[in-house]
C-alpha positions as semicolon CSV with decimal commas, in nm:
position;residue;x (nm);y (nm);z (nm)
1;X;-5,157;0,964;-15,250
2;X;-5,259;0,693;-15,007
3;X;-5,419;0,816;-14,677
4;X;-5,396;0,553;-14,408
5;X;-5,613;0,709;-14,137
6;X;-5,715;1,033;-13,963
7;X;-5,403;1,103;-13,763
8;X;-5,557;1,370;-13,547
9;X;-5,808;1,645;-13,509
10;X;-5,657;1,983;-13,400
11;X;-5,862;2,176;-13,148
12;X;-5,785;2,539;-13,076
13;X;-5,820;2,625;-12,698
14;X;-5,734;2,930;-12,497
15;X;-5,578;2,731;-12,215
16;X;-5,466;2,367;-12,189
17;X;-5,510;2,377;-11,816
18;X;-5,878;2,474;-11,855
19;X;-5,944;2,234;-12,149
20;X;-5,769;1,906;-12,037
21;X;-6,008;1,839;-11,741
22;X;-6,306;1,818;-11,987
23;X;-6,138;1,557;-12,195
24;X;-6,013;1,361;-11,897
25;X;-6,292;1,395;-11,639
26;X;-6,601;1,412;-11,873
27;X;-6,490;1,211;-12,170
28;X;-6,261;0,971;-11,982
29;X;-5,957;1,023;-12,208
30;X;-5,600;1,050;-12,080
31;X;-5,366;1,320;-12,179
32;X;-5,051;1,131;-12,265
33;X;-4,819;1,418;-12,378
34;X;-4,790;1,799;-12,359
35;X;-4,532;1,950;-12,586
36;X;-4,436;2,304;-12,699
37;X;-4,374;2,353;-13,072
38;X;-4,177;2,676;-13,057
39;X;-4,172;2,763;-13,428
40;X;-4,553;2,726;-13,448
41;X;-4,606;2,926;-13,129
42;X;-4,822;2,666;-12,961
43;X;-4,835;2,420;-12,677
44;X;-5,011;2,088;-12,754
45;X;-5,176;1,822;-12,554
46;X;-5,256;1,483;-12,694
47;X;-5,530;1,228;-12,625
48;X;-5,578;0,897;-12,807
49;X;-5,910;0,735;-12,893
50;X;-5,876;0,426;-13,103
51;X;-5,618;0,503;-13,379
52;X;-5,705;0,871;-13,385
53;X;-5,564;1,141;-13,168
54;X;-5,700;1,469;-13,054
55;X;-5,452;1,759;-13,041
56;X;-5,537;2,054;-12,819
57;X;-5,359;2,368;-12,942
58;X;-5,293;2,656;-12,707
59;X;-5,130;2,970;-12,841
60;X;-4,809;3,079;-12,664
61;X;-4,819;3,436;-12,783
62;X;-5,066;3,673;-12,948
63;X;-4,883;3,635;-13,286
64;X;-4,963;3,263;-13,300
65;X;-5,191;3,151;-13,578
66;X;-5,394;2,974;-13,315
67;X;-5,448;3,299;-13,127
68;X;-5,572;3,461;-13,440
69;X;-5,804;3,166;-13,510
70;X;-5,954;3,193;-13,158
71;X;-5,986;3,568;-13,189
72;X;-6,182;3,534;-13,515
73;X;-6,378;3,207;-13,468
74;X;-6,348;3,113;-13,100
75;X;-6,230;2,785;-12,963
76;X;-6,303;2,467;-13,159
77;X;-6,189;2,246;-13,434
78;X;-5,894;2,401;-13,614
79;X;-5,778;2,138;-13,860
80;X;-5,800;1,775;-13,961
81;X;-5,476;1,571;-14,014
82;X;-5,439;1,266;-14,239
83;X;-5,155;1,023;-14,223
84;X;-5,003;0,958;-14,559
85;X;-4,832;0,631;-14,664
86;X;-4,620;0,762;-14,944
87;X;-4,455;1,066;-14,787
88;X;-4,563;1,412;-14,723
89;X;-4,346;1,561;-15,004
90;X;-4,496;1,319;-15,262
91;X;-4,853;1,402;-15,138
92;X;-4,780;1,774;-15,171
93;X;-4,662;1,742;-15,522
94;X;-4,965;1,526;-15,615
95;X;-5,226;1,755;-15,465
96;X;-5,060;2,073;-15,603
97;X;-5,072;1,908;-15,944
98;X;-5,448;1,883;-15,886
99;X;-5,478;2,254;-15,825
100;X;-5,484;2,246;-15,446
101;X;-5,335;2,557;-15,287
102;X;-5,043;2,473;-15,043
103;X;-4,966;2,655;-14,721
104;X;-4,632;2,463;-14,684
105;X;-4,440;2,399;-15,011
106;X;-4,229;2,137;-14,824
107;X;-4,269;1,922;-14,516
108;X;-4,161;2,065;-14,183
109;X;-4,131;1,923;-13,832
110;X;-4,445;1,927;-13,618
111;X;-4,544;1,795;-13,273
112;X;-4,464;1,433;-13,180
113;X;-4,177;1,431;-13,434
114;X;-4,413;1,415;-13,740
115;X;-4,327;1,558;-14,074
116;X;-4,628;1,783;-14,168
117;X;-4,754;2,019;-14,427
118;X;-5,083;2,216;-14,447
119;X;-5,320;2,259;-14,742
120;X;-5,510;2,587;-14,774
121;X;-5,879;2,569;-14,663
122;X;-5,988;2,785;-14,963
123;X;-5,906;2,484;-15,187
124;X;-6,004;2,202;-14,948
125;X;-6,381;2,265;-14,904
126;X;-6,317;2,503;-14,611
127;X;-6,128;2,264;-14,397
128;X;-5,764;2,331;-14,299
129;X;-5,605;2,003;-14,391
130;X;-5,271;1,865;-14,252
131;X;-5,077;1,580;-14,409
132;X;-4,847;1,386;-14,174
133;X;-4,591;1,112;-14,157
134;X;-4,364;0,983;-13,892
135;X;-4,040;1,184;-13,916
136;X;-3,729;1,007;-14,014
């Protein structure tokens, strides 16, 4: 598996409307996109800094995994996403072969049209890890 860069850091927030001003007015970043990912029950807001993006994640319902994360741990960093050069499906097969527990057995569509898959934090040193590639 070849990782090319940190694609984004996912940050769980209760409200995009409350969180975006911090990133824009204090840090000087510009929100360039807001998108709802219905099947993941989240609204996202994106900022770019260098080659890396920050993805704010707001739950759209109490059943959202982001809502559960905020309830248990509070707002903050939720996951780290890596861009893969050789395809998410190939990367999943490789890491599973090395004993890593998968959340997603196959790639699925995420925000910004990326194909994504998550690795379980119990087998990734406690960090929820996402693998990404531009969707075809």
